[in-house]
N, C-alpha and C positions, 0 to 999 in steps of 0.2 A: 412300703409302696415307693417311697423316694429312692431307696437303695436299688430297687428293680429298675426304676426309670433311669437312674444314673448309669446302671450297668448296661441298659439298652442303648443309651446314648453313646457309651464307650464302644459298644459293639458296632454301631452304625458308623462311627468315625473310623474305626479300624477297618471296616469293610470298604469304606471310601478310599482310604489310603492304600489298601490292598489292590483295589481296582486301578488306582493310579499307577502302582508299580508294575502291574501285569497287563494292563488293558491297552497299551499303545497310545493312540491318539483319540481315544473314545471321548464321549460326552463328559464322563466323570472327570477325566484329566482336565478338560477345558474349564469345567466348573470350579475345580480346585484351584487352578491357576488364576482364574478371574476373581475368585474370592480371596486370594492371597494366602491360601493354606500352603501351597507349594510353588516353586519357581518353574517357569516355562523351560523346556529343554533347550530353547534358543537363547536363554539368558546367560550372560557371561559376567563374571565379577569385573566391576569397573564399567563394563558395557559400552566401551568406546572403540575397541579394535577387535579384529579377528583375522585369522589367516585364511585367505581365499586363493591359494595357489599363486601368490605373487602379483596378482592384478591389483593395481592401485585404484580404488573406487572413490572417485572424487565426490560423488553425491553422498555416499555413505559417510565419508569423512566430514561432511558439512551438515549432517542431520543433528538435531538435538539428541542427546544421549538417550533420552527416554523412548526414542523411535527406533534405536538400533536393533532392539530385540525383534520388532515386527519386520524390519528389513531382512534380518537373517531368516526369519521364518518364511517370508514371501520368496526370497531367493531360493531357499532349499526346496520349497514346494514346487516352484516353477521349474527348477532344474530337474526335479524328479517327475516331471510331466503331470503334476496334480493341477489340472486345468480348473478345477473347482474344489474348494475345501472350506472347512470351518476353521477359524483362527483361534489360537490360544488367547491372545490379548486383543480385546476390542479397542478401536481407535475412533475418535470423532471423524466424521466423513472427510472433511478437508485435510486432516492430518493423514488419513489413509492414502488419499490420492498423492500427497507429497511423497510418502514412502514408496508407493507403487511405482511412480514415475522415476524415482531415484534408482530403484532396482533396474528398471528398463533402460534408463540412460547409461548406467554403468556396465550393462551386460549385452552387447550386440550379438552375442552367441545365441540368445533366445530368439531364433529366427522364426519360430512357429507362432509367435504371439500375434493375434489379430488386432483389429482396430477398436474393439469395444470390450468393456468389462462391466459386469453387473455385480452389485454388492447388496447384501442384506443387512439391515440395521436392527438392533435389538429394540423391541418395543418398550423395554424398561429404561435402558441407559441411553438409547439413541445412537449407540456406537456401531461401527461396522463389525460384524462378527463372522461374515463369510463372503466369499467372492466366487465369480464364475467368469472365466476368460474365454472369449471366442478365439479360435485358432485356425491356422491356414494349412496345417499339415496333420494328418492322422498320426496318432501315437505310434502305431506299428511301423510307420515310415520315417520317423525322426532320426533314429540312430544311423540308418544308411545315409540319409541326407546330411546329417552332421559330418559323417566321414568324408563325403564328397566336398563339403565346404572346407574342412580342415585340409584336405589334399590340395584344393585350389589355392588356398591361402599359403600353404607351405611351399608350393611351386613358385609363387611370387617371391617369397622370402628367399628361396634358393638362388634367385637371380641377383640378389644384392651383392655388389662387389666385395670381395674379401677385404677386411680391414676398413670398411666404410665407417665414417664418423656418424654420430647421431643425426646430424643435419643431412648427410648424404643418404642415410637410410630413409629418412622422412621424404626427401626429394625424390628418391627412387620410387617409393610407393605412390606418391603424388602423381608422378608422370606415368607410371604404369596404369593406374586406374583411369586416368584421362585418356591415354592412348587406346585402352581396351574396353572403354565403356562409352556409350552414346546416351545423351540426355533424351529421355522419352517419357513424357507424362502418362502415356498409356501402357507402360510396361507392367507386366504382372509382378507381384511381390515387391513393389518398388519402395516399401517402407522397411525393408530388411535386407540383409546381406546376400540373400539368394539372387536378387536381381542383378547385382554387380558381379559376384564371383562366378555365377553359373549362367545367368541370362545376358550379361554384358549390356543391359539397358536399364536405366533407373532414373530416379530424381534425387533431390538433395539428401533425403533421409537415407537412401540406399548408399550413395557415395560416402556420406560421412560415417555411417555405421560400419561399412566395409573397411574404410581407412582405420577406424578405431579398432576393429577386430584384428586386422593384420598387425598393427603396432602392439596390441596386447600380446599376440603370439610371439612377438619379437622381444617381449619383456620391457617395453617402453611405455612411458606415461602417455595417455591420450584420453581425453574426455570428450563427450558429445554435448554440444551447445544448441539449445533451441531458442527461437525467437522469430523475428520477421525482418523483412527488408523495408527500406524507406518507401517502397512502392506499395506496401501493405500486405504482401503475400507471406505466408508462413515459410520459415526457412530453418535449416539445420546445418551446422558446420562443426569444426573441432578446435580444441586447444591442445597443443603439445608442449613438452618441456625439453629444453636442451641445457644441460648443466643445472643451474639454479634459476634460469629464466624461462618464461612462458611466452608462447607465440600462437596467434590464430592461423588456422589453415582451413581454406574453403576449396575443396577439390572440385565441387560443382562449378563454381565461378571461374575456375581455371580451364574448364573444358570449352574449346572453341565451338563445339556443337551447341552448348548452352548459350554462349554469347551470340551465335548466329540466330538462334530462335528468339532470344529476348530483344536483340537490338537490330535485327534485320540485316546483319552484316554477313560477309562471306569470307570468314577467316579460317585458316587451317593451322594456326600456331597456338600452342599452349600459352596461357597467360600465367605469369609468375607473380602477379600483383598480390595474390591471396596465399602465397606460400610463406609461412613464418613472418607474418606481418604484425603490426602493433595495433593497440586499441585505437589510436588516432586514425590509422588507415581503415580498419574494418568497420568502425562505427560511423564512417561516412555514409555507408549504405546498409548496414546491418544493425538491428536493434535486438539485443538479447533479452530474454525474459529475466525477471528479477527474483525468481523463486530461490536462487542460490547465488551467493557472492562468487563471482569469477575472479581468478587470479589476474593481477595487473600484467598486461603485456606491453612493455615499454621499450625493450631493448631492440635496437636496429641492426645488431651484428650480422643477422642472417637475412637481411633484406636482399633479395636476389639481384637487384640492380646495382646495389653497392658492391656485392661480392664479385660481380662480373664486369666492373668498369663501365657501367651504364648510368651512373648516378653523377649529377653535376650540381655542386652547391651553388655555383654562380654560372652565369652565361659568359662564355668566351668564344667569339666567332671562329677563330682558327682551330681551337680544340674540338668544337662540335663538327666543323667542316672536315677535319682530318679523320675523325671517328666515322663519319658517314661515308666518306670516300673509301676508307679501309674496308667497311662492310661490303661495298660493291666489289672492290678488288679481290676480297677473299670469297666471293661468290656466295655470300650468305643470303638467306631468303628474306631477311628483314633487318631493319635498324631500329633500335629502341633507345630512348633517352628519357630519364626521369630527373626532375629538377627539385632543388631544395627550397625554392621560394617562388612565389607568384611572379615576382619581378623577373627572375631568370627564365621562368617558363614562358612568360609573354614575350620576352626578348627573343627567345629561340623560335617561337611561332612566327614572329615577324620576319626573322632572318630566313627561315625555311620557305615560308609560303608567300611572302610579299617582296622579299629582297633578292630572290634568285638562287639561294643556296641549294634548294632542292633541284632546281633546273641543272645545276652543275653536275650533280650525281646522275640525273637522267641522261645528260649528254654523254657522260663517261660510260654509262651502261650501253648506249647505242654504239659508241666507238669500239669497245672491246668485244661486242657481239656482232659487229659488222652489219647493223641494221639501221633503218632510217626512222623507226618509231619504237616506243617502248611504253607499255602500260604498267603503271605502278599506282598503288593506293596508299592512303595514310589515314591514321585515326588519332584523334587527340582526346585525352581524358582529363578534363579540367579538375576533377576531384582529386586525382592523384598526381597531377602535373606531369603527365606521361604522354610522350609522342612516339608513335610507332609508324614506320614506313615499310610497306610490304613491296619488295622488289619483284616478287614472283607470284 
């Protein structure tokens, strides 16, 4: 009797293993994986790296190694349009959400993902064993839409000047998206790249994911950062890398349409304050989430104002006066000055607005244009010690 029982147990185990080898992603496979009999097909020795077409996945790289297997599984299933599926490896609920949003934050090309996900937990283990994602695009339409998005992105990339440096490529995409997208909180699909690349109207998530998507297609590092503003609203922006250094980029806040809506201003000039800026600058008004450690952004080499002779460590009356008059003589639309200290900034404001320096430029504008009056506007940004004068 015991021999027969043992023989039967062996047959059952063999049948189970046979089902695993031939049954694809069936229930028997998942049972064997969860029981530790066999490895998940998404497991890799070492379980810390994988080749994903050259895209550097910041969130994957900062997950605990025990979560990498589930990341790979979710990535592959979403890529294959499996909008709902049972998972090989169950995870505690909080851990599942960390992995899920890591995949989404690393991959802006998943443009069909909606704004909600339902999960099912095991009644025995309490772990998430399946998911169901709401989507915004029907499966049969995704390949065609993907091709349109790739074509739009590649057309932008084709406009990058030949021989452009990493900084120049980043700046080109930053300017292109700002020039060709309007901030619109009512725009459709504004949480993904469709809104920017095809609709040309979006909000912060659309701007940032489109920027990330394009840089990924250029083979450059770019990650998506989520958090909030000091005013309390949810917000998303990016971090890029040039050489060995990291920099924040916020395309949304560079768009004058956004600035006009938020501040009630009437500007038509791109802001470069949020192009390749530091932690010190961005965190004046941005608060990142703490679910992943972000790289330190401390280098000022690519500060736009420093690169373009608009940065002043100290205040010197003649230097500032000459720079402002030159901007008028060269028929520029604006004059910008950023200062390295509060003392220099306050001295410049006094000279410009209380002691007549700005009046000199206004008088010069009237003389060279042969008119008796001229309307110009100015804006001061105390957080960044920035003064902007709009001549036109």
